[in-house]
N, CA and C of each residue as an Amber inpcrd file, in Angstrom:
protein
   342
  -2.3180000  -5.0360000  -8.6200000  -3.5370000  -4.3180000  -8.3720000
  -3.5910000  -3.4890000  -7.0970000  -4.3720000  -2.3290000  -7.3250000
  -4.4770000  -1.4040000  -6.1980000  -5.8210000  -1.2660000  -5.7870000
  -6.1290000  -0.9690000  -4.5370000  -7.4380000  -0.6790000  -4.1010000
  -7.5440000   0.8930000  -4.0180000  -8.0260000   1.3880000  -4.9420000
  -8.0900000   2.9590000  -5.0110000  -9.0070000   3.6440000  -3.9940000
  -8.6780000   4.5870000  -3.4310000  -9.4620000   5.2260000  -2.4410000
  -9.7400000   6.6920000  -2.9790000 -10.9220000   7.1000000  -2.9220000
 -11.4290000   8.3430000  -3.3030000 -11.0420000   9.4320000  -2.3250000
 -10.2080000  10.4860000  -2.8000000  -9.7830000  11.3760000  -1.8670000
 -10.8950000  12.1900000  -1.2260000 -11.8070000  12.5560000  -2.0780000
 -12.9320000  13.4580000  -1.4990000 -13.8440000  12.7540000  -0.5150000
 -14.2600000  11.5480000  -0.7670000 -15.1490000  10.9740000   0.2500000
 -14.6250000   9.7400000   1.1060000 -13.3330000   9.3070000   0.6910000
 -12.7540000   8.2800000   1.3960000 -13.2790000   6.7040000   1.0570000
 -14.0650000   6.6290000   0.0430000 -14.5670000   5.3550000  -0.2240000
 -13.3950000   4.5330000  -1.0270000 -13.1360000   3.2660000  -0.4870000
 -12.2180000   2.3510000  -1.1110000 -12.7990000   1.5170000  -2.1970000
 -12.3700000   1.3500000  -3.2480000 -12.8260000   0.5860000  -4.3700000
 -12.0190000  -0.7150000  -4.5690000 -12.7370000  -1.7990000  -5.2180000
 -12.1890000  -3.0290000  -5.3900000 -10.7330000  -2.8730000  -6.1570000
  -9.8260000  -3.8710000  -5.9920000  -8.4350000  -3.7200000  -6.5000000
  -8.6860000  -3.7630000  -8.1160000  -7.8240000  -2.8510000  -8.6890000
  -7.8260000  -2.7590000 -10.1780000  -6.4270000  -2.2230000 -10.4990000
  -6.1510000  -2.2960000 -11.7410000  -4.8950000  -1.9770000 -12.3500000
  -4.7970000  -0.3450000 -12.6290000  -6.0110000   0.2520000 -12.7650000
  -5.9640000   1.7310000 -12.9260000  -7.1130000   2.3690000 -11.9860000
  -7.1060000   3.5730000 -11.7640000  -8.1030000   4.2130000 -10.9170000
  -9.5420000   4.0370000 -11.5630000 -10.6490000   3.9760000 -10.8630000
 -11.9920000   3.9970000 -11.3790000 -12.1890000   5.2690000 -12.2750000
 -12.9730000   5.1790000 -13.2570000 -13.3310000   6.4950000 -14.0530000
 -14.0490000   7.4640000 -13.1060000 -14.8300000   7.0130000 -12.1950000
 -15.5070000   8.0440000 -11.3190000 -15.9190000   7.3920000 -10.0140000
 -16.3360000   8.0950000  -9.1000000 -16.7340000   7.6250000  -7.7710000
 -18.2550000   7.7600000  -7.6560000 -18.8630000   6.7180000  -7.5390000
 -20.3740000   6.8020000  -7.4960000 -20.9200000   7.4950000  -6.3070000
 -20.1080000   7.4970000  -5.2450000 -20.5360000   8.2730000  -3.9190000
 -20.4660000   9.6790000  -4.1520000 -19.3270000  10.2070000  -4.7700000
 -19.2220000  11.6070000  -5.0360000 -20.1690000  12.1370000  -6.0540000
 -20.5540000  11.2930000  -6.9910000 -21.4230000  11.6790000  -8.2240000
 -22.9870000  11.5810000  -7.7360000 -23.1660000  11.2840000  -6.4570000
 -24.5190000  11.3330000  -5.8600000 -24.8290000  12.8160000  -5.7020000
 -26.2390000  13.1640000  -5.8690000 -26.5060000  14.6350000  -5.7280000
 -26.2370000  15.0680000  -4.3040000 -26.2100000  14.1930000  -3.2270000
 -25.9800000  14.6160000  -1.9210000 -24.4860000  14.8760000  -1.5160000
 -23.6760000  14.4980000  -2.4090000 -22.1920000  14.7170000  -2.2800000
 -21.7860000  15.6440000  -3.3850000 -20.3380000  15.6550000  -3.3580000
 -19.7290000  16.4350000  -4.4310000 -18.4290000  15.9820000  -4.9170000
 -17.9660000  16.4210000  -6.2570000 -16.6850000  16.0220000  -6.5170000
 -15.6650000  17.1370000  -6.2040000 -14.4380000  16.7960000  -5.5140000
 -13.6750000  17.8850000  -5.2490000 -13.2210000  18.9170000  -6.2980000
 -12.6450000  20.2320000  -5.8570000 -12.4440000  21.1720000  -6.8810000
 -11.3970000  20.8060000  -7.7650000 -10.5030000  20.0290000  -7.4310000
  -9.6160000  19.5180000  -8.4300000 -10.0530000  18.2320000  -9.1640000
 -11.2590000  17.9550000  -9.2740000 -11.7730000  16.9050000  -9.8720000
 -11.7120000  15.5690000  -9.2240000 -11.8390000  14.3870000  -9.9490000
 -11.9070000  13.0840000  -9.2290000 -10.2580000  12.7640000  -8.9580000
  -9.9490000  12.6290000  -7.7190000  -8.6280000  12.2740000  -7.3240000
  -8.6030000  10.9670000  -6.4580000  -7.5590000  10.2520000  -6.6340000
  -7.3390000   8.9650000  -6.0590000  -6.1200000   8.7670000  -5.1750000
  -6.2520000   7.8650000  -4.1960000  -5.0560000   7.6030000  -3.4470000
  -5.1000000   6.0910000  -3.3050000  -4.2940000   5.6140000  -2.2450000
  -4.4790000   4.1940000  -1.8330000  -3.7880000   4.1420000  -0.4400000
  -4.2270000   2.9370000   0.3070000  -3.8200000   2.7380000   1.6320000
  -2.2890000   2.7180000   1.6080000  -1.5490000   2.1620000   0.6700000
  -0.1390000   2.0890000   0.6300000   0.4880000   3.4680000   0.3460000
  -0.0940000   4.2720000  -0.4160000   0.2850000   5.6720000  -0.5980000
   0.1800000   6.3980000   0.6970000  -0.9540000   6.2490000   1.3410000
  -1.2130000   7.0070000   2.5740000  -0.2400000   6.5760000   3.7380000
   0.0960000   5.3390000   3.8580000   0.9740000   4.8370000   4.6870000
   2.4230000   5.3640000   4.5840000   2.8150000   5.2380000   3.2540000
   4.1900000   5.7100000   2.9430000   4.4570000   7.2190000   3.0330000
   3.3530000   7.9620000   2.9050000   3.3520000   9.3930000   3.1980000
   3.7700000   9.8650000   4.5840000   3.6890000   8.9460000   5.4430000
   3.8480000   9.3220000   6.8970000   3.0740000  10.5210000   7.4370000
   2.0450000  10.8870000   6.6350000   1.2260000  12.1260000   7.0520000
  -0.0070000  11.7080000   7.9830000  -0.4550000  10.4880000   7.9630000
  -1.6250000  10.0160000   8.6880000  -1.3520000   9.0310000   9.7450000
  -2.1520000   9.1530000  10.8040000  -2.2660000   8.2230000  11.8650000
  -3.5970000   8.1380000  12.4420000  -3.8740000   7.0660000  13.1490000
  -5.1330000   7.0800000  13.7790000  -5.0930000   7.1510000  15.2360000
  -5.8710000   8.1830000  15.5850000  -5.8370000   8.6200000  17.1870000
  -6.9850000   7.6290000  17.7920000  -6.7100000   6.9820000  18.8920000
  -7.6140000   5.9890000  19.4770000  -8.0350000   6.7120000  20.7820000
  -9.2670000   7.0360000  20.9920000  -9.9300000   7.7650000  22.0810000
 -10.7890000   6.8980000  22.8880000 -10.5090000   6.7220000  24.1910000
 -11.6570000   6.0080000  25.0250000 -12.7250000   7.1260000  25.2880000
 -13.8880000   6.9950000  24.6600000 -14.9620000   7.8830000  24.8770000
 -15.6950000   7.5320000  26.1700000 -15.7970000   6.2960000  26.5340000
 -16.3720000   5.8550000  27.7580000 -15.7960000   4.4700000  27.9880000
 -15.9720000   3.9090000  29.0270000 -15.4400000   2.5320000  29.3390000
 -16.0510000   1.6020000  28.3000000 -15.0830000   0.9470000  27.5800000
 -15.3410000  -0.1050000  26.3580000 -15.8860000   0.5300000  25.2780000
 -15.7590000   1.9270000  24.9380000 -16.2410000   2.5940000  23.7970000
 -14.9540000   3.3820000  23.3060000 -14.4300000   3.0360000  22.1780000
 -13.3140000   3.7800000  21.5490000 -13.5910000   4.3320000  20.2740000
 -13.2150000   5.5730000  20.0030000 -13.1750000   6.2080000  18.5740000
 -11.8220000   6.0450000  18.0240000 -12.0000000   5.6000000  16.7540000
 -10.7820000   5.5380000  15.8670000 -10.7960000   6.7010000  14.7530000
 -10.0350000   7.6480000  14.9770000 -10.0950000   8.9660000  14.3390000
  -8.9910000   9.3510000  13.5390000  -8.9340000   9.2370000  12.1420000
  -7.6360000   9.4370000  11.4030000  -7.2470000  11.0810000  11.5260000
  -6.0970000  11.1880000  11.6740000  -5.4060000  12.5860000  11.7270000
  -4.3280000  12.7340000  10.7320000  -4.3000000  13.7640000   9.8890000
  -5.3550000  14.7770000   9.8350000  -6.6540000  14.0140000   9.1960000
  -7.7770000  14.6340000   9.3450000  -8.9800000  14.2540000   8.9250000
  -8.8030000  13.8290000   7.3320000  -9.5720000  12.9270000   6.8820000
  -9.4540000  12.3730000   5.5050000 -11.0520000  12.2190000   4.9440000
 -11.1850000  12.3600000   3.6860000 -12.5050000  12.1260000   3.2690000
 -13.5060000  13.0860000   3.7980000 -14.5360000  12.5090000   4.1980000
 -15.6760000  13.2870000   4.8330000 -15.4890000  13.3050000   6.3700000
 -14.2190000  12.9040000   6.8370000 -14.1010000  12.9290000   8.2910000
 -14.6250000  11.7770000   9.0650000 -14.6830000  10.4360000   8.2940000
 -15.2780000   9.2410000   9.1380000 -14.4170000   9.0810000  10.3430000
 -15.0280000   8.3330000  11.2610000 -14.4650000   7.7930000  12.5190000
 -15.0670000   6.4560000  12.6090000 -14.3770000   5.5440000  13.3400000
 -15.0110000   4.2470000  13.5910000 -15.1410000   4.1470000  15.1080000
 -15.9250000   3.3040000  15.5630000 -16.1160000   3.1150000  17.0280000
 -15.9930000   1.5070000  17.1770000 -15.1730000   1.3230000  18.0800000
 -14.9240000   0.0510000  18.6770000 -15.6970000  -0.0650000  20.0570000
 -16.6680000  -0.9410000  20.1460000 -17.5230000  -0.9950000  21.1750000
 -17.3790000  -2.5440000  21.7410000 -17.0920000  -2.6720000  23.0340000
 -16.8520000  -3.9290000  23.7290000 -18.0160000  -4.2510000  24.5800000
 -18.6340000  -5.4430000  24.6080000 -19.6980000  -5.7030000  25.4760000
 -19.4690000  -7.1090000  26.0960000 -20.0300000  -7.5120000  27.1020000
 -19.9670000  -8.9700000  27.4080000 -20.4910000  -9.9720000  26.4960000
 -21.3470000  -9.5440000  25.4950000 -21.9190000 -10.4960000  24.4420000
 -21.2750000 -10.4870000  23.1270000 -20.1120000  -9.6990000  23.1890000
 -19.5590000  -9.5180000  21.8560000 -18.9290000  -8.1170000  21.5840000
 -18.1640000  -8.0370000  20.5470000 -17.6270000  -6.6090000  20.3250000
 -18.0550000  -6.3860000  18.8280000 -18.0920000  -4.9630000  18.6070000
 -18.5600000  -4.4590000  17.3940000 -17.5690000  -3.3550000  16.9780000
 -17.1760000  -3.3990000  15.6560000 -16.3350000  -2.3120000  15.0570000
 -17.2600000  -1.6840000  14.1500000 -17.7730000  -0.4350000  14.5580000
 -18.9490000   0.2450000  13.9040000 -18.3120000   1.4010000  12.8590000
 -18.8550000   1.3530000  11.7250000 -18.3370000   2.2710000  10.6720000
 -16.9720000   2.0140000  10.3720000 -16.4460000   2.8530000   9.3630000
 -15.1090000   2.6890000   8.8920000 -14.2800000   3.8540000   8.8110000
 -13.0830000   3.5700000   8.7000000 -12.1020000   4.7490000   8.3300000
 -11.2530000   4.3310000   7.1040000 -10.9900000   5.2950000   6.3310000
 -10.2240000   5.2350000   5.0860000  -8.7770000   4.7200000   5.2430000
  -8.2800000   5.2270000   6.3920000  -6.8570000   5.1000000   6.8650000
  -6.7660000   3.9780000   7.7900000  -6.0610000   2.6930000   7.5940000
  -5.9860000   1.7400000   8.4580000  -4.5940000   1.0960000   8.3990000
  -3.7720000   1.4110000   9.4490000  -2.4070000   1.0360000   9.3980000
  -2.1830000  -0.2290000  10.3870000  -0.9650000  -0.8220000  10.2320000
  -0.7690000  -1.9720000  11.1100000  -0.7470000  -1.7320000  12.6730000
  -0.4040000  -0.5420000  13.0350000  -0.6310000  -0.2080000  14.6100000
  -1.9580000  -0.1960000  14.8940000  -2.9340000   0.3770000  14.1600000
  -4.4430000   0.3840000  14.5220000  -4.8310000  -1.0680000  14.4100000
  -4.3780000  -1.8080000  13.4500000  -4.8870000  -3.2980000  13.4570000
  -4.3170000  -4.0620000  14.6190000  -3.2050000  -3.7670000  15.0530000
  -2.6960000  -4.4920000  16.2660000  -3.4960000  -4.0490000  17.5310000
  -3.7820000  -2.7350000  17.7230000  -4.5810000  -2.2570000  18.6780000
  -5.8990000  -2.9560000  18.8840000  -6.5760000  -3.0630000  17.6970000
  -7.8320000  -3.6710000  17.8390000  -7.6790000  -5.1690000  18.2010000
  -6.7210000  -5.8670000  17.5120000  -6.5680000  -7.3320000  17.9620000
  -6.0590000  -7.4170000  19.4420000  -5.4390000  -6.5920000  20.0560000
  -5.0840000  -6.6250000  21.4450000  -6.2890000  -6.3980000  22.4640000
  -7.2460000  -5.5060000  21.7910000  -8.3860000  -5.0940000  22.7240000
  -9.4940000  -6.2230000  22.7020000  -9.6380000  -6.9870000  21.5710000
 -10.7790000  -7.8350000  21.5420000 -10.2850000  -9.4160000  21.3470000
 -11.1420000 -10.2590000  21.7380000 -11.0640000 -11.5770000  21.4500000
 -11.7400000 -11.9430000  20.1650000 -12.9350000 -11.2640000  19.9790000
 -13.7930000 -11.5570000  18.6530000 -14.4900000 -10.4370000  18.3560000
 -14.7840000 -10.2790000  17.1160000 -15.4410000  -9.1440000  16.5970000
 -16.6250000  -9.5790000  15.6800000 -17.8820000  -9.0060000  15.9400000
 -19.1170000  -9.4750000  15.1550000 -19.9690000  -8.2010000  14.8510000
 -20.6430000  -8.3260000  13.9120000 -21.6790000  -7.2570000  13.5800000
 -22.7870000  -7.9190000  12.7380000 -24.0010000  -7.7810000  13.3040000
 -25.1310000  -8.3820000  12.5930000 -26.0050000  -7.2440000  12.1080000
């Protein structure tokens, strides 16, 4: 089973044996379907392509951006915010590799979002 990712918007779908018939996000009137029609990838394909990496930028003390390079989907970035009361990983990125996971684990003791 593969968790397919929409190439246009970057949304990951639940694991399945074949790509979804369509992307509900891209079919919304505020979004669009790519010029080549509906296209799919997966985390495994993205990693094995050696095309992508996440750049981690310290925006301010205890605030880090996680930015995929090259940009993917609609260009999302995640924010890792550290506070004395807990840590938040805000928003998501389509590309998540072991190096990024390890960085986040090394930076924080716990992660929560309410």
